C-alpha positions as CSV (number, residue, x, y, z in Angstrom):
1,M,0.1,0.1,0.0
2,A,1.5,3.2,-1.0
3,L,1.3,6.1,1.0
4,A,0.6,8.4,-1.7
5,T,-2.9,6.7,-1.8
6,L,-3.5,7.7,1.6
7,P,-4.3,11.1,2.0
8,S,-6.7,11.5,-0.8
9,T,-8.5,8.4,0.9
10,L,-8.6,10.0,4.3
11,T,-9.5,13.5,2.7
12,D,-12.5,11.2,0.7
13,A,-13.4,10.0,4.6
14,L,-13.6,13.3,6.2
15,P,-16.9,15.7,5.9
16,P,-16.5,19.0,4.3
17,T,-15.0,21.9,6.9
18,V,-17.4,22.5,9.8
19,P,-18.1,26.1,10.3
20,S,-16.9,27.5,13.3
21,G,-20.6,28.6,14.7
22,P,-23.3,26.0,15.8
23,R,-25.5,25.2,12.7
24,A,-29.1,25.6,12.2
25,V,-30.7,22.3,12.0
26,S,-34.3,21.4,12.3
27,S,-35.8,20.2,15.4
28,G,-37.9,17.4,16.5
29,P,-37.9,13.6,15.7
30,Q,-37.4,14.0,11.9
31,A,-34.3,16.1,12.4
32,V,-31.6,13.9,11.3
33,A,-34.0,12.0,8.7
34,D,-35.0,15.8,7.4
35,D,-31.3,16.6,6.8
36,P,-29.7,13.9,4.9
37,G,-26.6,15.8,4.9
38,L,-25.7,15.0,8.6
39,A,-26.6,11.3,8.2
40,A,-25.2,11.1,4.5
41,R,-22.0,12.5,5.7
42,M,-21.6,10.6,8.9
43,S,-22.5,7.3,7.0
44,S,-19.4,8.2,4.6
45,L,-17.3,9.1,7.0
46,A,-17.8,5.6,8.8
47,D,-17.4,3.7,5.9
48,G,-14.5,5.5,4.1
49,L,-12.3,5.4,7.9
50,G,-13.5,1.7,8.4
51,S,-12.0,1.0,4.8
52,L,-8.7,2.5,5.2
53,V,-8.5,1.1,8.6
54,A,-9.1,-2.4,6.8
55,D,-6.5,-1.7,4.2
56,L,-4.0,-0.4,6.7
57,D,-0.5,-2.4,6.9
58,P,1.7,-0.7,9.0
59,G,4.2,-2.6,7.8
60,L,4.5,-1.6,4.5
61,L,5.0,2.2,5.8
62,V,8.5,3.8,6.9
63,G,8.5,5.8,10.3
64,S,8.0,9.1,9.0
65,D,4.8,8.3,6.9
66,A,3.5,6.1,10.1
67,A,3.8,9.1,12.1
68,S,2.2,11.3,9.6
69,L,-0.9,9.1,9.2
70,Y,-0.7,8.5,13.2
71,G,-1.4,12.3,13.6
72,A,-4.5,12.1,11.0
73,F,-5.6,9.9,13.2
74,C,-5.3,12.2,15.7
75,R,-7.3,15.0,14.0
76,L,-9.8,12.4,13.5
77,E,-10.0,11.6,17.2
78,R,-10.2,15.2,18.3
79,L,-13.0,16.0,15.9
80,V,-14.7,12.6,17.5
81,V,-14.4,14.4,20.8
82,A,-15.9,17.4,19.5
83,G,-18.9,15.7,18.1
84,K,-19.5,13.6,21.2
85,T,-19.2,17.1,23.6
86,L,-21.6,18.5,21.6
87,L,-24.2,16.0,21.7
88,A,-23.8,14.8,24.9
89,P,-25.8,18.1,26.5
90,R,-28.6,17.8,23.8
91,I,-28.8,14.0,25.0
92,A,-29.0,15.1,29.0
93,A,-31.7,17.9,28.2
94,S,-33.8,15.9,25.9
95,G,-34.4,12.7,28.7
96,H,-34.1,10.2,26.0
97,W,-31.7,8.6,29.0
98,E,-34.6,8.1,31.0
99,A,-36.6,6.6,28.5
100,E,-33.7,3.9,27.8
101,G,-33.8,2.8,31.0
102,H,-30.7,4.7,32.7
103,R,-30.4,6.6,35.8
104,S,-28.4,9.7,34.5
105,P,-27.3,11.0,31.1
106,A,-23.9,9.6,31.9
107,G,-25.5,6.4,32.3
108,L,-26.4,5.9,28.6
109,L,-23.1,7.9,27.3
110,A,-21.1,5.5,28.9
111,E,-23.1,2.8,27.6
112,L,-22.9,4.4,24.1
113,E,-19.2,4.3,23.8
114,G,-18.2,1.3,25.9
115,G,-16.5,3.6,28.6
116,S,-16.7,4.6,32.4
117,P,-19.6,6.5,33.9
118,G,-16.8,9.3,35.1
119,Q,-15.2,10.0,32.0
120,A,-19.1,10.2,30.3
121,K,-19.9,12.9,33.1
122,R,-16.8,14.5,32.6
123,T,-17.7,15.0,28.7
124,L,-21.2,16.0,29.5
125,Q,-20.1,18.7,32.2
126,A,-17.5,19.9,29.2
127,G,-20.5,20.5,26.8
128,Q,-22.7,22.1,29.2
129,R,-20.0,24.6,29.8
130,L,-19.2,25.4,26.4
131,T,-22.2,27.7,26.4
132,Q,-20.6,30.3,28.3
133,L,-16.9,29.6,26.3
134,P,-17.8,30.4,22.6
135,S,-14.0,30.5,21.8
136,T,-13.2,27.2,23.5
137,E,-16.1,25.6,21.3
138,E,-14.5,27.2,18.0
139,A,-11.4,25.6,18.8
140,L,-13.1,22.3,19.5
141,R,-15.0,22.3,16.8
142,N,-11.8,23.2,14.2
143,G,-9.9,19.7,15.8
144,T,-7.5,21.8,17.8
145,L,-8.4,20.2,21.5
146,S,-8.1,16.8,22.9
147,G,-10.3,15.5,25.5
148,A,-8.3,15.7,28.3
149,K,-7.4,19.3,27.3
150,L,-11.1,20.0,26.9
151,V,-12.1,19.0,30.3
152,E,-9.0,21.0,32.1
153,I,-9.8,24.3,30.1
154,T,-13.5,24.0,30.6
155,G,-13.0,23.7,34.0
156,A,-10.5,26.3,34.9
157,A,-12.6,28.8,32.4
158,A,-15.7,28.0,34.1
159,V,-14.4,29.1,37.6
160,E,-12.8,32.2,35.8
161,P,-14.6,33.1,32.4
162,D,-12.0,36.3,31.5
163,A,-9.1,33.5,31.6
164,E,-10.7,31.7,28.4
165,A,-8.6,33.2,25.9
166,T,-5.1,33.2,28.0
167,L,-6.0,29.4,28.4
168,L,-6.6,28.6,24.9
169,A,-3.4,30.4,24.0
170,G,-0.9,27.3,22.9
171,A,-3.2,24.8,24.0
172,G,-3.3,23.2,20.7
173,T,0.5,22.5,21.0
174,D,1.3,22.5,24.4
175,P,1.7,19.3,25.7
176,L,-1.2,18.1,28.5
177,H,0.7,18.5,31.8
178,V,1.5,22.4,30.5
179,V,-2.2,22.9,30.0
180,K,-3.0,21.7,33.3
181,E,-0.5,23.5,35.3
182,H,-1.9,26.8,33.4
183,C,-5.3,25.8,34.2
184,Q,-4.2,25.2,38.0
185,N,-2.7,28.7,38.1
186,V,-5.9,30.3,37.2
187,R,-7.8,28.4,39.5
188,A,-5.5,29.4,42.2
189,A,-5.5,33.0,41.2
190,S,-9.5,32.9,41.4
191,A,-9.3,31.2,45.0
192,T,-6.6,34.1,46.0
193,R,-9.4,36.7,45.0
194,D,-11.9,35.0,46.5
195,P,-11.0,32.0,48.8
196,L,-14.6,31.2,50.1
197,A,-15.9,30.8,46.3
198,A,-13.3,28.3,46.1
199,E,-13.7,26.7,48.8
200,R,-17.3,26.5,48.5
201,R,-16.4,24.8,44.8
202,I,-14.1,22.4,46.0
203,H,-16.7,21.2,48.6
204,A,-19.6,21.0,46.0
205,E,-17.2,18.9,44.1
206,R,-15.9,16.5,46.7
207,Y,-15.9,13.3,45.4
208,F,-14.9,9.4,46.3
209,R,-14.4,6.7,43.8
210,S,-13.3,3.1,43.9
211,W,-13.3,0.3,41.5
212,T,-11.8,-3.0,41.0
213,D,-8.8,-3.5,38.6
214,R,-7.9,-6.3,36.1
215,E,-6.1,-7.9,38.8
216,G,-8.8,-7.7,41.2
217,A,-7.1,-5.0,43.6
218,F,-9.4,-2.2,45.2
219,C,-8.5,1.2,43.9
220,F,-9.7,4.4,45.1
221,Q,-9.4,8.2,44.4
222,G,-10.7,11.3,46.0
223,R,-11.0,15.1,46.4
224,D,-12.0,17.2,49.3
225,S,-11.2,20.7,51.1
226,A,-7.9,21.2,52.2
227,E,-9.2,21.8,55.9
228,R,-10.8,18.0,55.8
229,G,-7.8,16.6,54.1
230,A,-5.6,18.0,57.2
231,R,-8.1,16.4,59.6
232,L,-7.8,13.1,57.8
233,L,-4.2,13.3,58.1
234,A,-4.0,14.2,61.3
235,S,-5.7,11.0,62.5
236,L,-3.6,9.3,59.9
237,G,-0.3,10.2,60.6
238,P,0.3,8.6,64.0
239,V,-1.8,5.4,63.4
240,A,1.1,5.0,60.5
241,A,3.8,5.8,62.4
242,R,2.7,3.4,65.3
243,L,2.2,0.7,62.4
244,G,5.6,1.2,61.3
245,D,7.5,1.3,64.5
246,D,5.5,-1.7,65.6
247,R,6.2,-3.5,62.6
248,R,10.2,-3.0,62.4
249,A,10.5,-4.1,65.7
250,A,8.5,-7.2,64.8
251,A,10.9,-7.8,62.0
252,R,14.0,-7.4,63.8
253,A,13.1,-10.0,66.5
254,A,11.7,-12.6,63.9
255,A,15.0,-12.1,62.0
256,A,16.6,-13.0,65.8
257,L,14.8,-16.0,65.9
258,L,15.2,-17.2,62.6
259,P,17.3,-20.3,61.4
260,K,20.5,-19.1,59.5
261,G,19.7,-19.0,55.7
262,A,16.0,-18.3,56.3
263,P,14.3,-15.9,54.5
264,R,14.1,-12.8,56.3
265,P,10.4,-10.7,56.2
266,V,10.5,-7.5,53.7
267,P,10.1,-4.4,55.2
268,E,6.9,-2.7,54.5
269,S,7.2,0.8,53.2
270,E,5.5,3.9,54.3
271,A,3.1,4.2,51.7
272,A,2.0,0.4,53.1
273,C,1.5,1.8,56.5
274,Q,-0.3,4.9,55.4
275,V,-3.1,2.5,53.4
276,D,-3.2,0.4,56.7
277,A,-4.0,3.2,58.9
278,L,-6.5,4.4,57.0
279,F,-8.3,0.9,56.8
280,L,-7.8,1.2,60.5
281,V,-9.4,4.3,61.1
282,V,-12.2,4.1,58.3
283,T,-13.1,0.3,60.1
284,G,-13.8,2.0,63.1
285,R,-11.0,0.6,65.1
286,R,-10.0,2.1,68.7
287,H,-7.5,4.7,67.8
288,R,-6.8,7.7,70.3
289,T,-3.7,9.3,71.9
290,A,-2.6,8.7,75.4
291,K,0.2,9.5,77.8
292,G,3.2,7.5,77.0
293,P,6.9,7.4,76.5
294,S,6.9,6.7,72.9
295,G,4.7,8.9,71.1
296,R,5.7,9.9,67.7
297,S,3.2,13.2,67.2
298,G,2.0,15.9,68.7
299,V,-1.5,15.7,67.0
300,R,-4.4,14.2,68.7
301,A,-7.1,11.9,67.3
302,P,-10.2,13.5,67.1
303,H,-13.3,11.8,68.8
304,H,-15.3,9.8,67.1
305,P,-18.6,9.0,68.6
306,G,-19.5,5.8,69.3
307,L,-15.8,4.7,69.1
308,D,-13.9,6.7,71.7
309,D,-15.3,6.5,75.5
310,P,-14.9,10.0,77.1
311,S,-14.9,8.1,80.7
312,D,-11.9,5.9,79.4
313,P,-8.6,7.2,81.1
314,A,-6.7,7.2,78.3
315,H,-9.5,9.3,75.7
316,P,-7.5,12.2,74.5
317,S,-9.7,14.8,76.5
318,D,-7.8,13.8,79.5
319,H,-4.8,15.2,78.2
320,A,-5.6,18.0,76.7
321,G,-2.6,19.6,78.1
322,S,-0.2,17.1,77.8
323,A,3.1,17.8,75.8
324,P,3.7,16.2,72.6
325,D,6.3,14.2,73.6
326,E,3.7,12.5,76.5
327,R,1.1,11.4,74.2
328,A,1.2,7.9,72.2
329,T,-1.2,6.0,70.1
330,V,-3.3,4.0,71.2
331,L,-5.1,1.7,68.9
332,G,-6.8,-0.8,71.0
333,G,-6.2,-4.0,72.2
334,A,-7.3,-7.9,72.5
335,D,-10.6,-7.1,74.1
336,D,-12.0,-5.2,71.3
337,L,-12.4,-8.6,69.4
338,I,-14.9,-9.4,72.2
339,R,-17.0,-6.4,71.9
340,A,-16.3,-5.8,68.3
341,A,-19.4,-5.2,65.7
342,P,-20.3,-8.2,63.5
343,P,-18.4,-8.0,59.9
344,A,-20.1,-7.1,57.0
345,T,-21.9,-9.9,55.1
346,V,-19.9,-11.0,51.9
347,M,-21.3,-12.9,48.8
348,V,-18.7,-15.4,47.8
349,R,-19.2,-18.0,44.5
350,V,-16.8,-20.4,44.5
351,D,-16.4,-24.0,43.1
352,L,-16.8,-26.7,46.3
353,E,-13.8,-28.7,44.5
354,A,-11.8,-25.2,44.2
355,L,-12.3,-24.5,48.1
356,R,-11.1,-28.0,49.1
357,R,-7.9,-28.0,47.0
358,G,-6.8,-24.4,47.6
359,R,-6.7,-22.8,44.5
360,V,-8.7,-22.4,41.1
361,G,-8.2,-24.8,38.3
362,P,-9.5,-24.5,34.6
363,G,-13.0,-23.4,34.4
364,E,-13.6,-23.0,38.1
365,L,-14.6,-19.7,40.1
366,C,-13.8,-18.2,43.2
367,E,-15.1,-14.4,43.4
368,L,-16.5,-11.7,45.8
369,D,-19.8,-10.6,44.5
370,G,-19.1,-7.2,42.8
371,H,-15.5,-7.2,42.9
372,G,-14.5,-10.1,40.7
373,P,-12.0,-12.7,41.1
374,V,-9.9,-13.7,44.3
375,P,-7.5,-16.4,45.4
376,V,-9.3,-19.1,47.2
377,P,-7.1,-18.5,50.5
378,V,-8.9,-15.1,50.6
379,V,-12.0,-17.0,50.9
380,A,-10.7,-19.2,53.5
381,G,-9.6,-16.3,55.6
382,L,-13.3,-15.1,55.3
383,I,-14.9,-17.8,56.7
384,D,-13.0,-18.0,59.9
385,D,-14.3,-15.0,61.4
386,A,-17.1,-13.3,59.4
387,F,-20.6,-13.7,58.2
388,V,-20.2,-14.8,54.7
389,N,-22.9,-16.3,52.3
390,L,-21.5,-19.1,49.9
391,V,-23.0,-19.9,46.5
392,F,-21.3,-23.1,45.9
393,T,-20.9,-23.7,42.0
394,E,-19.9,-26.4,39.5
395,S,-19.3,-25.2,35.6
396,G,-21.1,-22.4,36.2
397,D,-24.1,-23.9,37.6
398,I,-25.4,-23.4,41.1
399,R,-25.2,-26.7,43.5
400,A,-25.8,-25.2,46.7
401,V,-25.8,-22.8,49.0
402,S,-24.8,-21.7,52.4
403,H,-25.0,-19.1,55.0
404,L,-22.0,-19.0,57.8
405,G,-22.6,-17.2,60.6
406,R,-19.6,-15.8,62.7
407,T,-17.7,-19.1,63.5
408,I,-16.0,-18.1,66.6
409,N,-18.3,-17.2,69.5
410,S,-17.9,-14.9,72.2
411,Q,-17.0,-17.6,74.9
412,L,-14.0,-18.6,72.5
413,R,-12.9,-14.8,71.8
414,T,-13.1,-14.0,75.4
415,A,-10.9,-16.9,75.9
416,L,-8.7,-15.8,73.1
417,A,-8.4,-12.6,74.4
418,F,-7.5,-13.7,78.0
419,R,-5.1,-16.1,77.0
420,D,-2.9,-14.5,74.0
421,R,-3.6,-10.6,74.8
422,C,-1.5,-10.0,71.8
423,C,0.0,-11.6,68.5
424,V,1.3,-14.6,69.6
425,V,3.9,-14.6,67.0
426,P,7.5,-14.6,69.1
427,G,8.9,-11.1,69.5
428,C,6.0,-9.1,67.9
429,G,3.3,-8.0,70.9
430,V,1.3,-5.9,68.8
431,A,-2.0,-6.2,70.7
432,Y,-4.6,-4.2,68.3
433,S,-5.9,-4.9,65.0
434,L,-5.9,-8.5,66.1
435,E,-7.3,-11.3,64.0
436,I,-8.5,-14.7,64.7
437,D,-6.3,-17.6,63.0
438,H,-7.2,-21.2,62.8
439,V,-3.7,-23.1,63.0
440,V,-5.0,-25.8,60.8
441,P,-6.9,-24.3,58.2
442,M,-10.9,-25.3,58.6
443,E,-10.7,-26.3,54.9
444,Q,-7.9,-28.6,56.0
445,G,-10.0,-30.2,58.8
446,G,-8.8,-28.0,61.6
447,P,-11.6,-27.4,64.5
448,T,-12.9,-24.3,65.8
449,E,-11.5,-25.2,69.4
450,I,-8.9,-23.1,71.5
451,D,-6.5,-25.3,71.1
452,N,-6.4,-24.7,67.3
453,L,-6.9,-20.8,67.4
454,A,-4.4,-17.9,68.0
455,L,-4.6,-14.4,67.9
456,L,-2.4,-12.6,64.9
457,C,-1.8,-8.8,64.1
458,R,-2.8,-8.3,60.5
459,H,0.7,-8.4,59.1
460,H,1.3,-11.8,60.3
461,H,-1.9,-13.1,59.5
462,R,-1.3,-12.3,55.8
463,L,2.4,-13.9,56.1
464,K,0.6,-17.0,57.2
465,T,-2.2,-17.2,55.0
466,Y,-0.7,-15.6,51.5
467,D,3.3,-16.4,52.0
468,G,3.7,-19.7,53.5
469,W,4.7,-19.0,56.9
470,E,3.7,-21.6,59.5
471,L,2.4,-21.4,62.9
472,A,2.9,-24.0,65.3
473,R,1.9,-24.3,69.1
474,T,4.8,-25.8,71.3
475,G,3.4,-25.5,75.1
476,R,1.1,-27.8,76.5
477,S,-0.8,-25.5,78.7
478,D,-3.3,-22.6,78.1
479,A,-1.2,-20.3,80.9
480,D,2.3,-20.8,78.5
481,P,0.9,-22.2,74.9
482,G,4.4,-21.1,73.1
483,W,4.4,-20.7,69.5
484,R,7.1,-21.1,66.9
485,F,6.2,-18.9,63.7
486,T,8.7,-19.6,60.7
487,P,8.9,-19.6,56.8
488,L,8.6,-22.6,54.7
489,P,11.7,-24.6,54.6
490,P,14.0,-23.7,51.1
491,F,13.1,-25.7,47.9
492,G,14.5,-29.2,48.2
493,Q,14.6,-29.3,52.1
494,E,11.3,-30.0,53.1
495,P,10.8,-32.7,56.0
496,G,9.5,-35.9,54.3
497,L,10.7,-35.2,50.9
498,G,11.0,-38.5,48.7
499,S,8.5,-40.1,50.9
500,Q,6.2,-42.4,49.1
501,A,3.2,-41.9,51.9
502,P,-0.1,-40.5,50.1
503,P,-1.2,-37.0,51.1
504,E,-3.8,-36.7,53.9
505,P,-7.3,-36.7,52.5
506,I,-9.1,-33.7,53.0
507,P,-12.2,-34.0,55.1
508,R,-15.3,-33.5,52.9
509,D,-17.7,-32.7,55.6
């Protein structure tokens, strides 16, 4: 395919130059049918572009020709963004989205383009703002603005309409990060002149979004006012610092007990401690500031009704006059397990054989409802101590449904809190955010009895569940149970390697 034939083909596919202003067209249900120009030109464009892509063989092009053609496609893409942005407000105003069964205009737009509702909402907002931004609309119709630049410019120009010309200067050729910087400067200048208006706008635009990525990770993003952000960080900072201190101390203690050559735990990053602190704060774990010699922060955690007890001698209100170095973050203790609120109910779809085997095989399923696939050990961990609705499947068909209540009753919780008091891993001593672990997992026949249960901190529970570390009881009495926590032996040095004995069967009840 010669490049010389491409420009004419591409030109034939493109519509004639679009006028800079909005075109007057007929209105009503027959608007498109009564104007064969729009329908015919759109059909011609789609057919011509489809033919071009079908004939495209990049291997026959030199780099410069491929780059030139890529630029032409980019211009087409910008024109497509222009058309979508101009049409979106009309779709929203017409109510057609509601007639199609959607809860919002963004829902219909997202379905039509196969994208996310968030992106569709940004396109709609940009289109609605164009009514007050004629120069931006002209630049959009001329194909000089990408979708990302359009969102940034319309957002800043809506705050400061007089800056529209400044924002558009060079926007067609400047990199996106430069355009974003210009827009941020305009917003900042507007906030300086009217800080209360900026605060009201930021508060009105606050949001929290969450989604599950392709690997099954829970992701989130948000935006809020600086004042509320400072209060959030004031709560997270001391908790994250305490987590980091305790985990480094536990790692040093564990390393001293491990045999020579055994793998050492990898130190966790500050970012990991920050997100763990967020989890502790949001899930309602007790966290407050009390007197102590090892305080890391001079900021007291705010009072949380229902979580902090003003009559508690360690409550922050009792130490309002304490110096910063006299306060230490208290994150709770083993007794929290006894009076903890029931966990949220989780629905799990899983193949019974996969649950017994410990991993998913071909054609099998293991997923949290609404969150996507998860490893089988995650489900096994939930069964330990949660309300779980299990939907057992086989080749996609439902075979059984089981509603599992909390498997650890209050008597066992009290006994565990009395016996262990903290994470049982030697050298750890963490007494907050504890989780109940079946030493021998339930799916391997481990009973829910005091002799087969132990308290582990979240960090060591994950090591045991996902990284192959083993917990074993060495003591015979509850007064001095004794514990050993070790990693799996190196490959080739497993106990009983070469034994011909058949594996223990997994109980099927």
